[in-house]
Each structure stands twice: as structure tokens, then as C-alpha cells.
Residue frames relative to the residue before (quaternion, step in Angstrom):
aa qw qx qy qz dx dy dz
M 1.0000 0.0000 0.0000 0.0000 0.00 0.00 0.00
R 0.7113 0.4683 -0.2215 0.4751 3.45 0.65 -1.22
S 0.6755 0.4617 -0.3335 0.4683 3.66 0.87 -0.77
Q 0.6248 0.5232 -0.3913 0.4275 3.51 0.91 -0.61
F 0.5863 0.5850 -0.3113 0.4660 3.61 1.08 -0.89
S 0.7045 0.4734 -0.2759 0.4510 3.56 0.75 -1.07
V 0.6561 0.5290 -0.3149 0.4364 3.51 0.95 -0.71
N 0.6688 0.4919 -0.2755 0.4846 3.45 1.09 -0.81
H 0.6224 0.4969 -0.3633 0.4835 3.57 1.07 -0.70
S 0.6630 0.4933 -0.3500 0.4412 3.61 0.85 -0.75
Y 0.6714 0.5015 -0.3284 0.4357 3.50 0.88 -0.65
I 0.6216 0.5010 -0.3576 0.4845 3.63 1.05 -0.61
A 0.6540 0.5168 -0.3138 0.4547 3.60 0.86 -0.86
Y 0.7032 0.4201 -0.3166 0.4783 3.64 0.96 -0.76
K 0.6034 0.5540 -0.3803 0.4294 3.53 1.07 -0.34
K 0.6118 0.5066 -0.3325 0.5085 3.60 1.07 -0.83
M 0.6609 0.5022 -0.3490 0.4350 3.65 0.71 -0.93
T 0.6444 0.5088 -0.3443 0.4553 3.67 0.96 -0.90
Q 0.6886 0.4956 -0.3311 0.4130 3.57 0.82 -0.82
K 0.6191 0.5326 -0.3396 0.4665 3.61 1.15 -0.65
L 0.6223 0.5392 -0.3225 0.4669 3.52 1.07 -0.95
I 0.6476 0.5043 -0.3126 0.4781 3.64 0.85 -0.85
L 0.6545 0.5006 -0.3195 0.4680 3.63 0.86 -0.88
V 0.6508 0.5513 -0.2925 0.4323 3.59 0.88 -0.86
L 0.6536 0.4878 -0.2719 0.5108 3.60 1.18 -1.13
V 0.6792 0.4684 -0.3811 0.4172 3.67 0.90 -0.73
L 0.6016 0.5757 -0.3435 0.4344 3.61 1.09 -0.80
V 0.6515 0.5429 -0.2935 0.4412 3.54 1.04 -1.08
S 0.6835 0.5140 -0.2768 0.4383 3.49 1.00 -1.06
L 0.7082 0.4667 -0.2540 0.4649 3.51 1.10 -0.82
T 0.5296 0.6710 -0.4148 0.3118 3.62 1.19 -0.32
P 0.6484 0.4652 -0.3640 0.4804 3.64 0.86 -1.02
F 0.6353 0.5463 -0.3691 0.4023 3.76 0.77 -0.73
T 0.6258 0.5592 -0.2946 0.4570 3.58 1.11 -0.94
F 0.6444 0.5042 -0.2897 0.4966 3.54 0.98 -1.00
A 0.6901 0.4885 -0.3197 0.4277 3.53 0.65 -1.12
T 0.6786 0.5018 -0.3365 0.4178 3.67 0.84 -0.64
N 0.6712 0.4942 -0.2963 0.4663 3.47 1.30 -0.55
L 0.5400 0.6530 -0.3609 0.3896 3.50 1.32 -0.33
P 0.5193 -0.5923 0.4677 0.4010 3.67 -0.87 0.60
Q 0.3991 -0.7168 0.5245 0.2277 3.56 -1.09 0.81
K 0.3194 -0.7604 0.5529 0.1185 3.51 -1.03 0.93
A 0.4500 -0.6909 0.4866 0.2887 3.58 -0.80 1.06
T 0.1874 -0.7617 0.6133 0.0930 3.51 -1.14 0.93
W 0.7967 0.2013 -0.0568 0.5671 3.56 1.11 -0.95
F 0.1766 -0.7462 0.6324 0.1096 3.61 -1.11 0.44
R 0.0125 -0.8407 0.5407 -0.0271 3.54 -0.67 1.10
Y 0.0045 0.7826 -0.6224 0.0113 3.63 -0.92 0.68
Y 0.3043 -0.7373 0.5773 0.1746 3.49 -1.39 0.55
D 0.3394 -0.7791 0.4753 0.2277 3.49 -0.59 1.12
S 0.7760 -0.3457 0.2087 0.4844 3.60 -1.30 -0.19
K 0.6845 0.4591 -0.2816 0.4914 3.68 1.10 -0.58
G 0.5908 -0.6057 0.3983 0.3541 3.68 1.17 0.04
V 0.5009 0.6410 -0.4450 0.3744 3.49 1.30 0.03
A 0.4206 -0.7063 0.5357 0.1933 3.52 -0.97 1.04
N 0.0556 -0.8023 0.5943 0.0029 3.54 -0.92 0.97
V 0.1125 -0.8305 0.5450 -0.0233 3.50 -0.43 1.12
S 0.1241 0.7480 -0.6426 0.1100 3.74 -0.99 0.92
T 0.5646 -0.6093 0.4602 0.3135 3.35 -1.50 0.28
N 0.7298 0.3034 -0.1949 0.5808 3.70 1.22 -0.01
V 0.4702 -0.6555 0.5106 0.2974 3.49 -1.27 0.36
T 0.1879 -0.7854 0.5853 0.0720 3.58 -0.78 1.11
P 0.6883 -0.4309 0.3425 0.4726 3.60 -1.29 -0.01
N 0.6242 0.5633 -0.3420 0.4197 3.56 1.02 -0.69
H 0.6014 0.5829 -0.3415 0.4266 3.50 1.14 -0.68
I 0.6624 0.5471 -0.2364 0.4539 3.41 1.16 -1.09
R 0.6290 0.5649 -0.2722 0.4596 3.40 1.20 -1.19
Y 0.7862 0.3574 -0.1576 0.4789 3.69 0.71 -1.13
G 0.4416 -0.6447 0.4839 0.3940 3.48 1.11 -0.81
Y 0.0851 -0.8714 0.4830 -0.0133 3.53 -0.72 0.72
E 0.3415 -0.7162 0.5606 0.2369 3.51 -1.27 0.22
A 0.3199 -0.7011 0.6024 0.2081 3.61 -1.05 0.72
L 0.0895 -0.8154 0.5707 0.0385 3.62 -0.63 0.97
D 0.4745 -0.6299 0.5364 0.3006 3.53 -1.24 0.48
Q 0.7302 -0.4338 0.3052 0.4307 3.55 -1.32 -0.07
N 0.6704 0.4621 -0.2658 0.5161 3.59 1.37 -0.42
M 0.5366 -0.6775 0.3588 0.3525 3.59 1.37 0.24
Q 0.4693 0.6576 -0.4346 0.3981 3.37 1.25 0.57
V 0.4829 -0.6974 0.4525 0.2752 3.56 -1.00 1.05
I 0.2154 -0.7488 0.6184 0.1026 3.49 -0.99 1.21
K 0.8201 -0.0177 0.0578 0.5690 3.61 0.77 -0.86
R 0.1903 -0.7514 0.6123 0.1557 3.60 -1.16 0.51
N 0.1307 -0.7991 0.5858 0.0349 3.62 -0.91 0.87
R 0.4259 -0.7535 0.4432 0.2332 3.41 -0.68 1.21
P 0.5562 -0.6314 0.3831 0.3811 3.67 -1.14 0.60
Y 0.5611 -0.5890 0.4489 0.3697 3.60 -1.17 0.58
N 0.1479 -0.7429 0.6505 0.0565 3.54 -1.11 0.92
A 0.3588 -0.7794 0.4980 0.1251 3.34 -0.45 1.51
E 0.6531 0.5811 -0.2804 0.3965 3.41 1.15 -1.00
A 0.6897 0.4624 -0.2161 0.5136 3.41 1.14 -1.07
D 0.5885 0.5168 -0.3914 0.4831 3.54 1.15 -0.55
I 0.6374 0.5170 -0.3434 0.4567 3.83 0.83 -0.75
K 0.6624 0.4989 -0.3222 0.4566 3.56 0.93 -0.85
Q 0.7100 0.4855 -0.2511 0.4439 3.59 1.03 -0.72
A 0.4540 0.7449 -0.4011 0.2794 3.38 1.49 -0.25
P 0.6704 0.5002 -0.3210 0.4442 3.56 0.94 -1.00
Q 0.6622 0.4983 -0.3452 0.4405 3.60 0.95 -0.74
R 0.6215 0.5270 -0.3509 0.4614 3.56 1.06 -0.62
A 0.6513 0.5224 -0.3277 0.4422 3.57 0.97 -0.71
V 0.6142 0.5498 -0.3069 0.4757 3.48 1.14 -0.84
A 0.7153 0.4802 -0.2312 0.4520 3.44 0.84 -0.92
A 0.5793 0.5463 -0.3077 0.5208 3.42 1.37 -0.59
Q 0.6905 0.4755 -0.2937 0.4592 3.52 0.94 -0.92
K 0.6196 0.5210 -0.3294 0.4860 3.62 1.04 -0.81
L 0.6466 0.5216 -0.3239 0.4528 3.70 0.92 -0.80
A 0.6446 0.5242 -0.2701 0.4865 3.50 1.05 -0.87
A 0.6904 0.4429 -0.2963 0.4892 3.54 0.93 -0.89
D 0.6462 0.5181 -0.3347 0.4493 3.60 0.93 -0.60
T 0.6311 0.4891 -0.3359 0.4996 3.55 1.02 -0.75
Q 0.6721 0.4715 -0.3286 0.4669 3.72 0.81 -0.82
L 0.6331 0.5097 -0.3446 0.4698 3.63 0.98 -0.52
K 0.6249 0.5593 -0.2598 0.4787 3.50 1.06 -0.89
S 0.6284 0.5124 -0.2597 0.5244 3.61 1.14 -0.88
A 0.7011 0.5276 -0.2354 0.4179 3.52 0.87 -1.13
Y 0.8350 0.1802 -0.0012 0.5200 3.46 0.69 -1.33
N 0.3711 -0.7760 0.4466 0.2462 3.60 1.13 -0.22
N 0.7496 -0.1906 0.1058 0.6250 3.66 0.92 -0.85
S 0.7211 -0.4304 0.3501 0.4150 3.47 -1.60 0.17
S 0.6517 0.5081 -0.3879 0.4082 3.71 0.74 -0.67
V 0.5983 0.5376 -0.3513 0.4791 3.63 0.92 -0.71
A 0.7046 0.4905 -0.2880 0.4243 3.63 0.78 -1.04
S 0.5900 0.5523 -0.3346 0.4846 3.59 1.35 -0.94
Q 0.7055 0.5047 -0.2841 0.4086 3.58 0.75 -0.79
K 0.6145 0.5182 -0.2712 0.5294 3.41 1.35 -0.80
K 0.6016 0.5052 -0.3572 0.5052 3.67 0.95 -0.56
K 0.6665 0.5046 -0.3221 0.4443 3.60 0.65 -1.00
E 0.6493 0.5031 -0.3094 0.4792 3.77 0.93 -0.87
I 0.7116 0.4514 -0.3011 0.4463 3.60 0.62 -0.85
L 0.6722 0.4953 -0.2976 0.4628 3.64 0.96 -0.82
T 0.6281 0.5078 -0.3735 0.4563 3.51 1.16 -0.54
G 0.6524 0.5114 -0.3269 0.4539 3.49 1.04 -0.82
I 0.6085 0.5281 -0.3601 0.4704 3.67 1.02 -0.51
S 0.6580 0.5026 -0.3034 0.4715 3.54 0.91 -1.05
K 0.6553 0.5040 -0.3391 0.4489 3.59 0.81 -0.57
Q 0.5718 0.5786 -0.3250 0.4824 3.63 1.22 -0.70
L 0.6887 0.5159 -0.2628 0.4364 3.45 1.05 -1.26
V 0.6094 0.5283 -0.3315 0.4895 3.53 1.00 -0.78
F 0.6715 0.4847 -0.3279 0.4545 3.57 0.65 -0.98
Q 0.6936 0.4469 -0.3119 0.4710 3.71 0.67 -1.02
Q 0.6269 0.5621 -0.3374 0.4211 3.77 0.93 -0.64
Q 0.6752 0.4836 -0.2850 0.4785 3.46 1.19 -0.89
Q 0.5784 0.5742 -0.3370 0.4713 3.54 1.19 -0.58
L 0.6505 0.5392 -0.2769 0.4577 3.49 1.01 -1.06
K 0.6514 0.5010 -0.2951 0.4874 3.54 0.98 -1.00
Q 0.6516 0.5292 -0.3231 0.4371 3.60 0.92 -0.70
L 0.6424 0.5300 -0.2499 0.4939 3.45 1.11 -1.04
Q 0.6833 0.4345 -0.3273 0.4870 3.69 0.90 -0.72
E 0.6271 0.5429 -0.3320 0.4492 3.57 1.07 -0.61
D 0.6175 0.5480 -0.3043 0.4750 3.49 1.16 -0.76
R 0.6228 0.5384 -0.3167 0.4710 3.57 1.13 -0.96
I 0.6645 0.4906 -0.3556 0.4374 3.59 0.69 -0.80
M 0.6364 0.4762 -0.3464 0.4982 3.74 1.04 -0.42
F 0.6408 0.5289 -0.3212 0.4544 3.59 0.97 -0.66
V 0.6674 0.4949 -0.2959 0.4714 3.36 0.95 -1.01
R 0.6217 0.5456 -0.3541 0.4365 3.70 0.87 -0.73
Q 0.6247 0.4915 -0.3342 0.5065 3.61 1.07 -1.07
E 0.6198 0.5667 -0.3581 0.4079 3.81 0.92 -0.77
R 0.7140 0.4642 -0.2411 0.4653 3.41 0.90 -1.13
E 0.6186 0.5181 -0.3791 0.4530 3.62 1.04 -0.73
Y 0.6352 0.4897 -0.3633 0.4740 3.74 0.91 -0.61
S 0.6142 0.5143 -0.3380 0.4940 3.73 1.01 -0.70
R 0.6483 0.5488 -0.2905 0.4406 3.67 0.81 -0.84
K 0.7056 0.3876 -0.2337 0.5452 3.52 1.04 -0.82
G 0.4866 -0.6734 0.4500 0.3274 3.61 1.17 -0.08
Q 0.4738 0.6550 -0.4210 0.4115 3.62 1.20 0.48
P 0.5305 -0.6206 0.4698 0.3357 3.58 -1.15 0.59
V 0.4380 -0.6845 0.4965 0.3051 3.51 -0.90 0.60
P 0.5456 -0.6679 0.4015 0.3085 3.63 -0.77 1.08
A 0.4944 -0.6670 0.4240 0.3619 3.59 -0.89 0.63
Q 0.5532 0.5609 -0.4055 0.4635 3.65 1.22 -0.46
L 0.6709 0.4949 -0.3416 0.4339 3.62 0.77 -0.84
Q 0.6275 0.5638 -0.2936 0.4497 3.41 0.98 -1.03
S 0.6446 0.4907 -0.3200 0.4912 3.63 0.93 -0.99
I 0.6438 0.5620 -0.3041 0.4210 3.59 0.92 -0.96
L 0.6381 0.5472 -0.2682 0.4706 3.59 1.06 -0.87
N 0.7042 0.4623 -0.2808 0.4600 3.48 0.96 -1.22
N 0.6451 0.5038 -0.3351 0.4666 3.60 0.97 -0.74
N 0.6623 0.5143 -0.3270 0.4359 3.63 1.00 -0.68
Q 0.6367 0.4835 -0.3466 0.4906 3.48 1.09 -0.51
K 0.6386 0.5147 -0.3508 0.4519 3.62 0.89 -0.66
N 0.6142 0.5693 -0.3029 0.4549 3.51 1.07 -0.88
I 0.6821 0.4852 -0.2641 0.4791 3.64 1.03 -1.12
V 0.5564 0.5479 -0.3758 0.4989 3.76 1.17 -0.58
A 0.7159 0.4771 -0.2787 0.4268 3.55 0.48 -1.38
K 0.6538 0.5164 -0.3257 0.4470 3.66 0.92 -0.93
K 0.6568 0.5458 -0.3055 0.4211 3.44 0.89 -0.80
Q 0.6775 0.5297 -0.2194 0.4607 3.38 1.28 -0.86
D 0.6076 0.5161 -0.3103 0.5179 3.44 1.49 -0.57
I 0.6449 0.5331 -0.3202 0.4442 3.44 1.01 -0.66
Q 0.6462 0.4829 -0.3232 0.4947 3.47 1.05 -0.78
S 0.6329 0.5082 -0.3500 0.4677 3.66 0.85 -0.67
L 0.6384 0.5028 -0.3245 0.4840 3.57 0.87 -0.62
Q 0.6559 0.5095 -0.2974 0.4709 3.60 0.88 -0.80
T 0.6090 0.5080 -0.3225 0.5168 3.52 1.05 -0.86
R 0.6756 0.4935 -0.3149 0.4482 3.66 0.73 -1.12
Y 0.6019 0.5780 -0.3265 0.4440 3.61 0.98 -0.73
R 0.7094 0.4674 -0.2375 0.4709 3.50 0.76 -1.13
N 0.6991 0.4854 -0.2730 0.4484 3.60 0.89 -0.92
T 0.6006 0.5660 -0.3062 0.4746 3.45 1.27 -0.79
A 0.6792 0.4726 -0.2837 0.4845 3.59 0.87 -0.98
A 0.6620 0.4567 -0.3447 0.4841 3.63 0.82 -0.73
E 0.6367 0.5178 -0.3749 0.4313 3.75 0.71 -0.79
Y 0.7045 0.4709 -0.2628 0.4614 3.55 0.83 -1.06
D 0.5965 0.5432 -0.3586 0.4695 3.64 1.09 -0.43
K 0.6057 0.5292 -0.3136 0.5047 3.48 1.13 -0.70
I 0.6539 0.4868 -0.2962 0.4978 3.62 0.76 -1.14
I 0.7177 0.4505 -0.3255 0.4194 3.80 0.56 -0.78
T 0.6198 0.5066 -0.3294 0.5008 3.53 1.25 -0.74
R 0.6377 0.5046 -0.3354 0.4756 3.76 0.89 -0.52
L 0.6336 0.5451 -0.2961 0.4624 3.41 0.99 -0.98
K 0.6738 0.5407 -0.2618 0.4302 3.59 0.91 -1.04
A 0.6278 0.5638 -0.2824 0.4564 3.42 1.34 -0.88
M 0.7072 0.4555 -0.2535 0.4776 3.49 1.16 -0.77
E 0.5868 0.6235 -0.3484 0.3814 3.58 1.31 -0.25
């Protein structure tokens, strides 16, 4: 009786062990499949339909694929991705926009290389505007001196006229040169003032663009 019980018990234990072993083997065999399905699929074929609706399949992308638009297929001929056909007209229309974007990118890169950040640009702006301001002060002082000299020369001219005497050629030449210098000096001042405004506006734009990139 005990012998029969031992045999039955051993058989049951063996059966359970066999079932567990089978389950483990099944899981192991399924694991690579599970991983494979989770991996990104790689295109094996590329298919496009021509103007007549005829399918063309190849292992690489040709100009016709790009022209008509194509589908990337896996090894089972299942669609992985669809690519739209190339539109030459739309591409031409977008060319100016791409050119503007490329110019902006190049300009931004150049600014970044030249100034690094907005703080450096602000300091550079201050230095340049300070230099222009000093030039303006100097030119304005010279203009003031020229104007004061003219007052003196004009008084001398009037004194000769009051006495009924002809104005000396040397004094007349001095007056003429003085007037020319006053006109030239005023033009220099206007030029510096314009330069000051333009420089300030230019650096304001540079600083704004640099801040946008920071």
C-alpha cells in the first residue's frame, strides 16, 4: 500500500515538473518573437504608383519614387511609412522663404560669434555712442568758435563800410572761408547726429535678436 502511494506521489511530482518545464520552454521560445515585434521595423522594399496606377517596387529609392511619392514596406510587404510626392512648384514658391530663413540664420550665427550675448552688445553700443557723442561735442565747439569769429569779422566789414572804405581783399577772403567752414561744420554735425541715431537703432536690433537667442 505504501509502495503504491509512493509511486503515485512520484508520478504527480514528475508531471508537475514536466508541465513547468514545458511552460518555461514556451516562454523562452516566445521571448525573441516578442522583442522582435517591439523593435522598429526596417524598410526592405519601396513602392510607388506611376501616372497609370502601375505599382513599381524596388529595393532602393529612385527619382521616380520621389516624383510620384512612395511607400516604405517591410519584408512582408506591409506599409511602414508613406512619403508624399515631390512638388516642384511648391518647392519653387517656398524658395524665397527658405532663402530668407537661411539669411536670418546666417546673420544670427554671425551676431552670436561677434558678440556672444546681449550684455556684450550693450557694452559695445555704449562705447560707440560715447565716442560719437565726444565727436559731436568737439564739432559743436568748433562751430561755436567759427560763429564767434564771424561776428568779429562782420563787425570789421561793417566798420569799413561805415567809413566809406572798401573792404580789404584779405578780410573778404577770411569771411568767405569762414562761411564755408561754418556750412561744412554744420554738415559734419548733422552727419554725426544721423550716425548716432542709426547706430543706436542698429544695436537695439542686435541686442533684441541676441536676447531672443539666449
